C-alpha positions as a Markdown table, in Angstrom:
| # | Residue | x | y | z |
|---|---|---|---|---|
| 1 | Unk | 96.6 | 66.1 | 146.1 |
| 2 | Unk | 95.9 | 64.1 | 143.0 |
| 3 | Unk | 98.2 | 63.4 | 140.1 |
| 4 | Unk | 96.4 | 66.1 | 138.0 |
| 5 | Unk | 98.1 | 69.4 | 137.5 |
| 6 | Unk | 97.2 | 71.8 | 140.3 |
| 7 | Unk | 95.9 | 75.2 | 139.5 |
| 8 | Unk | 96.7 | 78.4 | 141.4 |
| 9 | Unk | 95.3 | 81.9 | 141.1 |
| 10 | Unk | 97.8 | 84.6 | 141.9 |
| 11 | Unk | 96.6 | 88.2 | 142.3 |
| 12 | Unk | 98.9 | 91.2 | 141.8 |
| 13 | Unk | 101.0 | 89.1 | 139.5 |
| 14 | Unk | 102.2 | 91.7 | 137.0 |
| 15 | Unk | 105.4 | 92.5 | 139.0 |
| 16 | Unk | 107.3 | 92.2 | 142.3 |
| 17 | Unk | 106.2 | 89.5 | 144.7 |
| 18 | Unk | 103.2 | 88.3 | 142.7 |
| 19 | Unk | 105.3 | 87.9 | 139.5 |
| 20 | Unk | 107.9 | 85.9 | 141.5 |
| 21 | Unk | 105.2 | 83.7 | 143.0 |
| 22 | Unk | 103.6 | 83.0 | 139.6 |
| 23 | Unk | 107.0 | 82.1 | 138.1 |
| 24 | Unk | 108.0 | 79.8 | 140.9 |
| 25 | Unk | 104.7 | 77.9 | 140.9 |
| 26 | Unk | 104.9 | 77.5 | 137.2 |
| 27 | Unk | 108.4 | 76.0 | 137.6 |
| 28 | Unk | 107.0 | 73.7 | 140.3 |
| 29 | Unk | 104.5 | 72.3 | 137.8 |
| 30 | Unk | 101.4 | 74.3 | 138.7 |
| 31 | Unk | 99.1 | 75.8 | 136.1 |
| 32 | Unk | 98.9 | 79.5 | 137.1 |
| 33 | Unk | 96.3 | 82.1 | 136.4 |
| 34 | Unk | 98.0 | 85.5 | 136.9 |
| 35 | Unk | 95.7 | 88.4 | 137.6 |
| 36 | Unk | 96.3 | 92.1 | 137.8 |
| 37 | Unk | 94.6 | 95.3 | 136.9 |
| 38 | Unk | 97.3 | 95.9 | 134.2 |
| 39 | Unk | 100.5 | 94.4 | 132.8 |
| 40 | Unk | 101.4 | 91.2 | 131.1 |
| 41 | Unk | 99.1 | 88.8 | 132.9 |
| 42 | Unk | 96.5 | 86.2 | 132.0 |
| 43 | Unk | 93.5 | 88.2 | 133.3 |
| 44 | Unk | 93.2 | 91.9 | 133.8 |
| 45 | Unk | 90.7 | 92.5 | 136.5 |
| 46 | Unk | 89.9 | 95.3 | 139.0 |
| 47 | Unk | 90.0 | 93.5 | 142.3 |
| 48 | Unk | 88.6 | 96.5 | 144.2 |
| 49 | Unk | 85.2 | 95.3 | 142.8 |
| 50 | Unk | 83.1 | 92.3 | 143.6 |
| 51 | Unk | 82.7 | 91.6 | 139.8 |
| 52 | Unk | 86.5 | 91.7 | 139.4 |
| 53 | Unk | 87.1 | 89.1 | 142.0 |
| 54 | Unk | 84.3 | 86.9 | 140.8 |
| 55 | Unk | 85.6 | 87.1 | 137.2 |
| 56 | Unk | 89.1 | 86.1 | 138.2 |
| 57 | Unk | 87.9 | 83.0 | 140.0 |
| 58 | Unk | 85.6 | 82.1 | 137.1 |
| 59 | Unk | 88.5 | 82.6 | 134.6 |
| 60 | Unk | 90.5 | 79.9 | 136.5 |
| 61 | Unk | 87.6 | 77.5 | 136.3 |
| 62 | Unk | 86.9 | 78.2 | 132.7 |
| 63 | Unk | 90.6 | 77.9 | 131.6 |
| 64 | Unk | 91.6 | 74.9 | 133.8 |
| 65 | Unk | 88.5 | 73.3 | 135.1 |
| 66 | Unk | 89.6 | 73.5 | 138.7 |
| 67 | Unk | 91.2 | 75.7 | 141.3 |
| 68 | Unk | 93.4 | 74.3 | 144.1 |
| 69 | Unk | 95.1 | 77.4 | 145.5 |
| 70 | Unk | 94.5 | 81.2 | 145.8 |
| 71 | Unk | 97.4 | 83.5 | 146.6 |
| 72 | Unk | 96.0 | 86.9 | 147.4 |
| 73 | Unk | 98.9 | 89.3 | 146.9 |
| 74 | Unk | 97.6 | 92.5 | 145.2 |
| 75 | Unk | 98.1 | 95.7 | 147.1 |
| 76 | Unk | 99.5 | 99.2 | 147.2 |
| 77 | Unk | 100.5 | 101.8 | 149.8 |
| 78 | Unk | 99.6 | 105.3 | 150.7 |
| 79 | Unk | 101.5 | 107.3 | 153.4 |
| 80 | Unk | 99.9 | 110.2 | 155.2 |
| 81 | Unk | 99.1 | 111.4 | 158.7 |
| 82 | Unk | 95.7 | 110.5 | 159.9 |
| 83 | Unk | 94.3 | 114.0 | 159.8 |
| 84 | Unk | 95.3 | 114.2 | 156.1 |
| 85 | Unk | 94.7 | 110.6 | 155.0 |
| 86 | Unk | 92.5 | 110.7 | 151.9 |
| 87 | Unk | 89.3 | 108.9 | 152.5 |
| 88 | Unk | 89.2 | 107.5 | 149.0 |
| 89 | Unk | 92.7 | 106.0 | 149.5 |
| 90 | Unk | 91.5 | 104.3 | 152.7 |
| 91 | Unk | 88.5 | 102.8 | 150.8 |
| 92 | Unk | 90.7 | 101.6 | 147.9 |
| 93 | Unk | 93.4 | 100.1 | 150.1 |
| 94 | Unk | 90.9 | 98.3 | 152.3 |
| 95 | Unk | 89.1 | 97.1 | 149.2 |
| 96 | Unk | 92.2 | 95.6 | 147.6 |
| 97 | Unk | 94.1 | 94.4 | 150.6 |
| 98 | Unk | 91.3 | 93.0 | 152.8 |
| 99 | Unk | 88.0 | 92.8 | 150.9 |
| 100 | Unk | 89.5 | 91.3 | 147.8 |
| 101 | Unk | 91.1 | 88.4 | 149.8 |
| 102 | Unk | 87.7 | 87.8 | 151.4 |
| 103 | Unk | 85.9 | 87.8 | 148.0 |
| 104 | Unk | 88.5 | 85.6 | 146.4 |
| 105 | Unk | 88.1 | 83.1 | 149.2 |
| 106 | Unk | 84.3 | 83.3 | 149.1 |
| 107 | Unk | 84.1 | 82.7 | 145.3 |
| 108 | Unk | 86.9 | 80.1 | 145.3 |
| 109 | Unk | 85.6 | 78.1 | 148.3 |
| 110 | Unk | 83.6 | 75.5 | 146.4 |
| 111 | Unk | 86.6 | 74.8 | 144.2 |
| 112 | Unk | 89.0 | 74.6 | 147.1 |
| 113 | Unk | 86.6 | 72.1 | 148.8 |
| 114 | Unk | 86.5 | 70.0 | 145.7 |
| 115 | Unk | 90.3 | 70.0 | 145.5 |
| 116 | Unk | 90.4 | 68.1 | 148.8 |
| 117 | Unk | 93.6 | 69.9 | 149.8 |
| 118 | Unk | 92.9 | 73.5 | 148.9 |
| 119 | Unk | 95.2 | 76.2 | 149.9 |
| 120 | Unk | 94.6 | 79.9 | 150.6 |
| 121 | Unk | 97.6 | 82.2 | 151.1 |
| 122 | Unk | 97.5 | 85.9 | 151.7 |
| 123 | Unk | 100.6 | 87.9 | 151.3 |
| 124 | Unk | 100.2 | 90.1 | 154.4 |
| 125 | Unk | 103.2 | 92.0 | 155.9 |
| 126 | Unk | 105.0 | 92.6 | 159.1 |
| 127 | Unk | 102.5 | 95.4 | 159.3 |
| 128 | Unk | 99.9 | 92.8 | 160.0 |
| 129 | Unk | 101.7 | 92.3 | 163.3 |
| 130 | Unk | 103.2 | 95.8 | 164.1 |
| 131 | Unk | 102.3 | 99.3 | 163.2 |
| 132 | Unk | 104.1 | 102.2 | 161.7 |
| 133 | Unk | 103.0 | 105.9 | 161.6 |
| 134 | Unk | 101.2 | 107.3 | 158.6 |
| 135 | Unk | 100.1 | 104.0 | 157.2 |
| 136 | Unk | 96.6 | 103.7 | 158.8 |
| 137 | Unk | 94.9 | 102.0 | 155.9 |
| 138 | Unk | 97.7 | 99.5 | 155.1 |
| 139 | Unk | 98.3 | 98.5 | 158.7 |
| 140 | Unk | 94.6 | 98.1 | 159.4 |
| 141 | Unk | 94.0 | 96.0 | 156.3 |
| 142 | Unk | 97.0 | 93.8 | 156.9 |
| 143 | Unk | 95.9 | 93.2 | 160.5 |
| 144 | Unk | 92.5 | 92.3 | 159.2 |
| 145 | Unk | 93.8 | 89.8 | 156.6 |
| 146 | Unk | 95.5 | 87.8 | 159.4 |
| 147 | Unk | 92.1 | 87.6 | 161.1 |
| 148 | Unk | 90.6 | 86.5 | 157.8 |
| 149 | Unk | 93.0 | 83.6 | 157.4 |
| 150 | Unk | 92.4 | 82.4 | 161.0 |
| 151 | Unk | 88.7 | 82.2 | 160.3 |
| 152 | Unk | 89.3 | 80.5 | 156.9 |
| 153 | Unk | 91.5 | 77.9 | 158.6 |
| 154 | Unk | 88.8 | 77.0 | 161.1 |
| 155 | Unk | 86.1 | 76.8 | 158.4 |
| 156 | Unk | 88.3 | 74.9 | 156.0 |
| 157 | Unk | 89.8 | 72.3 | 158.4 |
| 158 | Unk | 87.1 | 69.7 | 157.8 |
| 159 | Unk | 87.6 | 70.1 | 154.0 |
| 160 | Unk | 91.3 | 69.8 | 154.0 |
| 161 | Unk | 91.8 | 73.5 | 153.2 |
| 162 | Unk | 94.6 | 75.4 | 154.9 |
| 163 | Unk | 94.9 | 79.2 | 155.1 |
| 164 | Unk | 98.0 | 81.1 | 155.9 |
| 165 | Unk | 99.3 | 84.7 | 155.9 |
| 166 | Unk | 102.9 | 85.3 | 154.8 |
| 167 | Unk | 104.3 | 88.3 | 156.7 |
| 168 | Unk | 107.5 | 89.7 | 155.1 |
| 169 | Unk | 109.3 | 92.9 | 156.1 |
| 170 | Unk | 110.5 | 95.2 | 153.2 |
| 171 | Unk | 110.8 | 93.3 | 149.9 |
| 172 | Unk | 112.9 | 94.5 | 147.0 |
| 173 | Unk | 110.1 | 95.6 | 144.6 |
| 174 | Unk | 109.8 | 98.6 | 142.2 |
| 175 | Unk | 107.7 | 100.4 | 144.8 |
| 176 | Unk | 110.4 | 100.1 | 147.5 |
| 177 | Unk | 113.3 | 100.8 | 145.2 |
| 178 | Unk | 111.6 | 104.1 | 144.1 |
| 179 | Unk | 111.2 | 105.0 | 147.7 |
| 180 | Unk | 114.9 | 104.6 | 148.3 |
| 181 | Unk | 115.7 | 107.2 | 145.6 |
| 182 | Unk | 113.0 | 109.6 | 146.9 |
| 183 | Unk | 114.1 | 109.2 | 150.5 |
| 184 | Unk | 117.8 | 109.8 | 149.6 |
| 185 | Unk | 116.8 | 113.1 | 147.9 |
| 186 | Unk | 114.6 | 114.1 | 150.8 |
| 187 | Unk | 117.2 | 113.4 | 153.5 |
| 188 | Unk | 120.3 | 114.4 | 151.6 |
| 189 | Unk | 121.8 | 110.9 | 152.1 |
| 190 | Unk | 123.4 | 108.4 | 149.7 |
| 191 | Unk | 121.0 | 105.6 | 148.8 |
| 192 | Unk | 122.9 | 103.0 | 150.8 |
| 193 | Unk | 122.5 | 105.0 | 154.0 |
| 194 | Unk | 118.8 | 105.6 | 153.4 |
| 195 | Unk | 118.2 | 101.9 | 153.1 |
| 196 | Unk | 119.8 | 101.1 | 156.4 |
| 197 | Unk | 119.0 | 104.3 | 158.4 |
| 198 | Unk | 115.5 | 105.1 | 157.2 |
| 199 | Unk | 113.7 | 102.3 | 155.5 |
| 200 | Unk | 115.3 | 99.4 | 157.4 |
| 201 | Unk | 115.6 | 101.2 | 160.7 |
| 202 | Unk | 113.2 | 98.8 | 162.5 |
| 203 | Unk | 115.0 | 95.7 | 161.2 |
| 204 | Unk | 117.9 | 94.1 | 163.0 |
| 205 | Unk | 119.0 | 92.6 | 159.7 |
| 206 | Unk | 119.7 | 95.4 | 157.4 |
| 207 | Unk | 118.8 | 94.1 | 154.0 |
| 208 | Unk | 115.8 | 93.9 | 151.7 |
| 209 | Unk | 114.1 | 90.5 | 151.2 |
| 210 | Unk | 114.1 | 89.3 | 147.6 |
| 211 | Unk | 110.8 | 88.5 | 145.9 |
| 212 | Unk | 112.1 | 85.0 | 145.2 |
| 213 | Unk | 112.4 | 84.4 | 149.0 |
| 214 | Unk | 108.7 | 85.2 | 149.5 |
| 215 | Unk | 107.9 | 83.0 | 146.5 |
| 216 | Unk | 109.8 | 80.1 | 148.0 |
| 217 | Unk | 107.9 | 80.5 | 151.3 |
| 218 | Unk | 104.6 | 80.3 | 149.3 |
| 219 | Unk | 105.8 | 77.3 | 147.3 |
| 220 | Unk | 106.6 | 75.5 | 150.6 |
| 221 | Unk | 103.1 | 76.3 | 152.0 |
| 222 | Unk | 101.5 | 74.9 | 148.9 |
| 223 | Unk | 103.6 | 71.8 | 148.9 |
| 224 | Unk | 102.7 | 68.6 | 150.8 |
| 225 | Unk | 105.3 | 69.5 | 153.4 |
| 226 | Unk | 103.4 | 72.7 | 154.2 |
| 227 | Unk | 100.1 | 71.2 | 155.0 |
| 228 | Unk | 100.5 | 71.7 | 158.8 |
| 229 | Unk | 100.7 | 75.5 | 158.4 |
| 230 | Unk | 97.2 | 76.9 | 158.8 |
| 231 | Unk | 95.5 | 79.6 | 160.8 |
| 232 | Unk | 98.7 | 81.5 | 161.6 |
| 233 | Unk | 101.1 | 84.0 | 160.1 |
| 234 | Unk | 104.4 | 82.8 | 158.6 |
| 235 | Unk | 106.7 | 85.6 | 159.7 |
| 236 | Unk | 109.8 | 86.5 | 157.6 |
| 237 | Unk | 110.5 | 90.0 | 159.0 |
| 238 | Unk | 114.3 | 90.1 | 159.6 |
| 239 | Unk | 113.8 | 90.3 | 163.3 |
| 240 | Unk | 111.5 | 93.3 | 163.2 |
| 241 | Unk | 108.8 | 91.9 | 165.5 |
| 242 | Unk | 111.3 | 90.5 | 168.0 |
| 243 | Unk | 112.0 | 94.0 | 169.4 |
Protein backbone atom coordinates (compact mmCIF):
# COMPACT_ATOMS: atom_id res chain seq x y z
CA UNK A 1 0.00 0.00 0.00
CA UNK A 2 1.09 3.55 -0.66
CA UNK A 3 1.83 6.22 1.92
CA UNK A 4 -1.53 7.87 1.18
CA UNK A 5 -4.27 7.45 3.75
CA UNK A 6 -6.26 4.33 3.00
CA UNK A 7 -10.03 4.43 2.70
CA UNK A 8 -12.47 1.81 3.96
CA UNK A 9 -16.23 1.53 3.54
CA UNK A 10 -17.96 -0.16 6.49
CA UNK A 11 -21.62 -1.15 6.16
CA UNK A 12 -23.93 -1.65 9.12
CA UNK A 13 -21.74 0.82 11.01
CA UNK A 14 -24.33 2.49 13.26
CA UNK A 15 -23.85 0.06 16.15
CA UNK A 16 -22.42 -3.26 17.28
CA UNK A 17 -19.73 -4.92 15.19
CA UNK A 18 -19.83 -2.32 12.42
CA UNK A 19 -19.37 0.60 14.81
CA UNK A 20 -16.45 -1.20 16.49
CA UNK A 21 -14.80 -1.85 13.11
CA UNK A 22 -15.23 1.75 11.97
CA UNK A 23 -13.76 3.06 15.24
CA UNK A 24 -10.80 0.67 15.15
CA UNK A 25 -9.90 1.48 11.56
CA UNK A 26 -10.11 5.19 12.29
CA UNK A 27 -7.69 4.71 15.20
CA UNK A 28 -5.40 2.78 12.85
CA UNK A 29 -5.22 5.73 10.48
CA UNK A 30 -7.82 4.80 7.91
CA UNK A 31 -10.32 7.23 6.44
CA UNK A 32 -13.64 5.48 7.04
CA UNK A 33 -16.99 5.91 5.35
CA UNK A 34 -19.59 4.51 7.74
CA UNK A 35 -22.83 3.40 6.10
CA UNK A 36 -26.15 2.31 7.59
CA UNK A 37 -29.84 2.73 6.93
CA UNK A 38 -30.15 4.89 10.05
CA UNK A 39 -28.13 6.21 12.98
CA UNK A 40 -25.09 8.44 13.35
CA UNK A 41 -23.17 7.47 10.21
CA UNK A 42 -21.55 9.24 7.26
CA UNK A 43 -24.04 7.93 4.71
CA UNK A 44 -27.57 6.66 5.23
CA UNK A 45 -28.38 4.17 2.53
CA UNK A 46 -30.75 1.25 2.03
CA UNK A 47 -28.40 -1.58 1.15
CA UNK A 48 -31.24 -3.91 0.23
CA UNK A 49 -31.38 -1.98 -3.07
CA UNK A 50 -28.96 -1.74 -5.98
CA UNK A 51 -29.07 2.05 -5.85
CA UNK A 52 -28.25 2.06 -2.15
CA UNK A 53 -25.10 -0.01 -2.62
CA UNK A 54 -24.01 1.99 -5.65
CA UNK A 55 -24.56 5.26 -3.80
CA UNK A 56 -22.46 4.07 -0.86
CA UNK A 57 -19.49 3.24 -3.09
CA UNK A 58 -19.88 6.49 -5.02
CA UNK A 59 -19.92 8.43 -1.74
CA UNK A 60 -16.54 6.99 -0.76
CA UNK A 61 -15.06 8.00 -4.11
CA UNK A 62 -16.59 11.48 -3.95
CA UNK A 63 -15.43 12.13 -0.38
CA UNK A 64 -11.96 10.59 -0.44
CA UNK A 65 -11.08 10.06 -4.11
CA UNK A 66 -10.29 6.38 -3.60
CA UNK A 67 -11.46 3.17 -1.95
CA UNK A 68 -9.06 0.51 -0.65
CA UNK A 69 -11.27 -1.78 1.45
CA UNK A 70 -14.88 -2.81 1.78
CA UNK A 71 -16.17 -4.37 5.00
CA UNK A 72 -19.63 -5.81 4.34
CA UNK A 73 -21.17 -6.13 7.78
CA UNK A 74 -24.82 -5.04 7.59
CA UNK A 75 -27.39 -7.61 8.58
CA UNK A 76 -30.31 -8.65 10.74
CA UNK A 77 -31.96 -11.85 11.91
CA UNK A 78 -35.39 -13.45 11.80
CA UNK A 79 -36.21 -16.68 13.61
CA UNK A 80 -39.13 -18.88 12.54
CA UNK A 81 -39.80 -22.49 11.49
CA UNK A 82 -39.66 -23.05 7.74
CA UNK A 83 -43.41 -23.51 7.30
CA UNK A 84 -44.00 -20.14 8.99
CA UNK A 85 -40.97 -18.22 7.72
CA UNK A 86 -42.25 -14.98 6.15
CA UNK A 87 -41.31 -14.76 2.49
CA UNK A 88 -40.63 -11.03 2.72
CA UNK A 89 -38.17 -11.64 5.59
CA UNK A 90 -36.36 -14.20 3.44
CA UNK A 91 -36.10 -11.67 0.61
CA UNK A 92 -34.87 -8.89 2.91
CA UNK A 93 -32.28 -11.03 4.70
CA UNK A 94 -30.83 -12.44 1.48
CA UNK A 95 -30.80 -8.95 -0.04
CA UNK A 96 -28.85 -7.44 2.85
CA UNK A 97 -26.60 -10.34 3.89
CA UNK A 98 -25.72 -11.78 0.47
CA UNK A 99 -26.77 -9.54 -2.42
CA UNK A 100 -25.44 -6.37 -0.78
CA UNK A 101 -21.90 -7.80 -0.35
CA UNK A 102 -22.00 -8.87 -4.02
CA UNK A 103 -23.13 -5.42 -5.14
CA UNK A 104 -20.60 -3.61 -2.94
CA UNK A 105 -17.85 -5.79 -4.42
CA UNK A 106 -19.11 -5.25 -7.95
CA UNK A 107 -19.32 -1.46 -7.68
CA UNK A 108 -16.09 -1.14 -5.67
CA UNK A 109 -14.05 -3.51 -7.84
CA UNK A 110 -12.45 -0.85 -10.12
CA UNK A 111 -11.38 1.11 -7.03
CA UNK A 112 -9.95 -1.99 -5.34
CA UNK A 113 -8.02 -2.82 -8.51
CA UNK A 114 -6.57 0.70 -8.64
CA UNK A 115 -5.60 0.42 -4.97
CA UNK A 116 -3.14 -2.34 -5.87
CA UNK A 117 -3.80 -4.05 -2.54
CA UNK A 118 -7.54 -3.88 -2.19
CA UNK A 119 -9.30 -5.78 0.58
CA UNK A 120 -12.82 -7.17 0.77
CA UNK A 121 -13.99 -8.50 4.13
CA UNK A 122 -17.45 -9.91 4.76
CA UNK A 123 -18.60 -10.34 8.33
CA UNK A 124 -20.15 -13.77 7.98
CA UNK A 125 -20.86 -15.97 10.99
CA UNK A 126 -20.32 -19.41 12.40
CA UNK A 127 -23.68 -19.92 10.69
CA UNK A 128 -21.80 -19.74 7.42
CA UNK A 129 -20.25 -23.05 8.45
CA UNK A 130 -22.94 -24.77 10.53
CA UNK A 131 -26.71 -24.51 10.76
CA UNK A 132 -29.24 -23.90 13.49
CA UNK A 133 -32.97 -24.53 13.26
CA UNK A 134 -35.41 -21.71 12.51
CA UNK A 135 -32.79 -19.52 10.79
CA UNK A 136 -33.21 -20.60 7.16
CA UNK A 137 -32.57 -17.23 5.55
CA UNK A 138 -29.67 -16.20 7.79
CA UNK A 139 -27.87 -19.54 7.49
CA UNK A 140 -28.38 -19.67 3.73
CA UNK A 141 -27.11 -16.12 3.21
CA UNK A 142 -24.06 -16.62 5.43
CA UNK A 143 -23.14 -19.86 3.62
CA UNK A 144 -23.52 -17.95 0.36
CA UNK A 145 -21.28 -15.07 1.37
CA UNK A 146 -18.44 -17.51 2.08
CA UNK A 147 -18.84 -18.77 -1.48
CA UNK A 148 -18.78 -15.16 -2.67
CA UNK A 149 -15.46 -14.35 -1.00
CA UNK A 150 -13.91 -17.52 -2.43
CA UNK A 151 -14.88 -16.36 -5.91
CA UNK A 152 -13.68 -12.80 -5.28
CA UNK A 153 -10.35 -14.13 -4.01
CA UNK A 154 -9.79 -16.04 -7.25
CA UNK A 155 -10.78 -13.10 -9.43
CA UNK A 156 -8.83 -10.60 -7.37
CA UNK A 157 -5.55 -12.48 -7.04
CA UNK A 158 -3.96 -11.02 -10.16
CA UNK A 159 -4.88 -7.50 -8.97
CA UNK A 160 -3.55 -7.86 -5.43
CA UNK A 161 -7.07 -7.99 -3.98
CA UNK A 162 -7.77 -10.30 -1.07
CA UNK A 163 -11.23 -11.41 0.05
CA UNK A 164 -12.02 -12.99 3.39
CA UNK A 165 -15.05 -13.85 5.53
CA UNK A 166 -14.83 -13.41 9.29
CA UNK A 167 -16.97 -16.03 11.06
CA UNK A 168 -17.65 -15.20 14.70
CA UNK A 169 -19.98 -17.01 17.05
CA UNK A 170 -22.34 -14.92 19.20
CA UNK A 171 -21.09 -11.36 19.67
CA UNK A 172 -22.20 -8.98 22.41
CA UNK A 173 -24.42 -6.64 20.41
CA UNK A 174 -27.72 -4.92 21.27
CA UNK A 175 -29.55 -7.62 19.31
CA UNK A 176 -28.02 -10.45 21.34
CA UNK A 177 -28.37 -8.66 24.66
CA UNK A 178 -32.08 -8.12 24.05
CA UNK A 179 -32.42 -11.82 23.26
CA UNK A 180 -30.90 -12.70 26.65
CA UNK A 181 -33.62 -10.82 28.48
CA UNK A 182 -36.36 -12.26 26.27
CA UNK A 183 -35.07 -15.81 26.66
CA UNK A 184 -34.78 -15.42 30.43
CA UNK A 185 -38.42 -14.43 30.61
CA UNK A 186 -39.54 -17.20 28.27
CA UNK A 187 -37.63 -19.95 30.10
CA UNK A 188 -38.08 -18.65 33.62
CA UNK A 189 -34.30 -18.57 34.10
CA UNK A 190 -31.90 -15.93 35.39
CA UNK A 191 -30.07 -14.16 32.57
CA UNK A 192 -26.69 -15.69 33.43
CA UNK A 193 -28.14 -19.19 33.01
CA UNK A 194 -29.85 -18.28 29.73
CA UNK A 195 -26.55 -17.13 28.29
CA UNK A 196 -24.81 -20.42 29.07
CA UNK A 197 -27.64 -22.93 28.76
CA UNK A 198 -29.59 -21.54 25.82
CA UNK A 199 -27.72 -19.01 23.67
CA UNK A 200 -24.21 -20.42 24.14
CA UNK A 201 -25.25 -24.08 24.35
CA UNK A 202 -23.33 -25.00 21.16
CA UNK A 203 -20.11 -23.27 22.27
CA UNK A 204 -17.51 -25.05 24.41
CA UNK A 205 -16.36 -21.59 25.57
CA UNK A 206 -19.30 -20.04 27.39
CA UNK A 207 -18.89 -16.35 26.75
CA UNK A 208 -19.94 -13.76 24.20
CA UNK A 209 -17.33 -12.38 21.84
CA UNK A 210 -16.84 -8.62 22.21
CA UNK A 211 -17.28 -6.39 19.14
CA UNK A 212 -13.74 -5.08 19.57
CA UNK A 213 -12.42 -8.63 19.13
CA UNK A 214 -14.06 -8.85 15.71
CA UNK A 215 -12.77 -5.37 14.88
CA UNK A 216 -9.24 -6.48 15.77
CA UNK A 217 -9.54 -9.46 13.43
CA UNK A 218 -10.66 -7.17 10.61
CA UNK A 219 -7.85 -4.72 11.33
CA UNK A 220 -5.36 -7.57 11.07
CA UNK A 221 -6.79 -8.74 7.75
CA UNK A 222 -6.50 -5.21 6.38
CA UNK A 223 -2.93 -4.80 7.63
CA UNK A 224 0.17 -5.81 5.64
CA UNK A 225 0.48 -8.86 7.92
CA UNK A 226 -2.94 -10.08 6.80
CA UNK A 227 -2.29 -10.16 3.07
CA UNK A 228 -1.93 -13.98 2.92
CA UNK A 229 -5.51 -14.46 4.14
CA UNK A 230 -7.77 -14.76 1.12
CA UNK A 231 -10.47 -17.07 -0.19
CA UNK A 232 -11.19 -18.63 3.19
CA UNK A 233 -13.15 -17.98 6.37
CA UNK A 234 -11.41 -16.68 9.47
CA UNK A 235 -13.19 -18.65 12.20
CA UNK A 236 -13.59 -17.20 15.70
CA UNK A 237 -16.39 -19.36 17.02
CA UNK A 238 -15.30 -20.36 20.57
CA UNK A 239 -14.96 -23.98 19.43
CA UNK A 240 -18.50 -24.30 18.07
CA UNK A 241 -17.53 -25.87 14.72
CA UNK A 242 -15.04 -28.24 16.38
CA UNK A 243 -17.86 -30.44 17.64
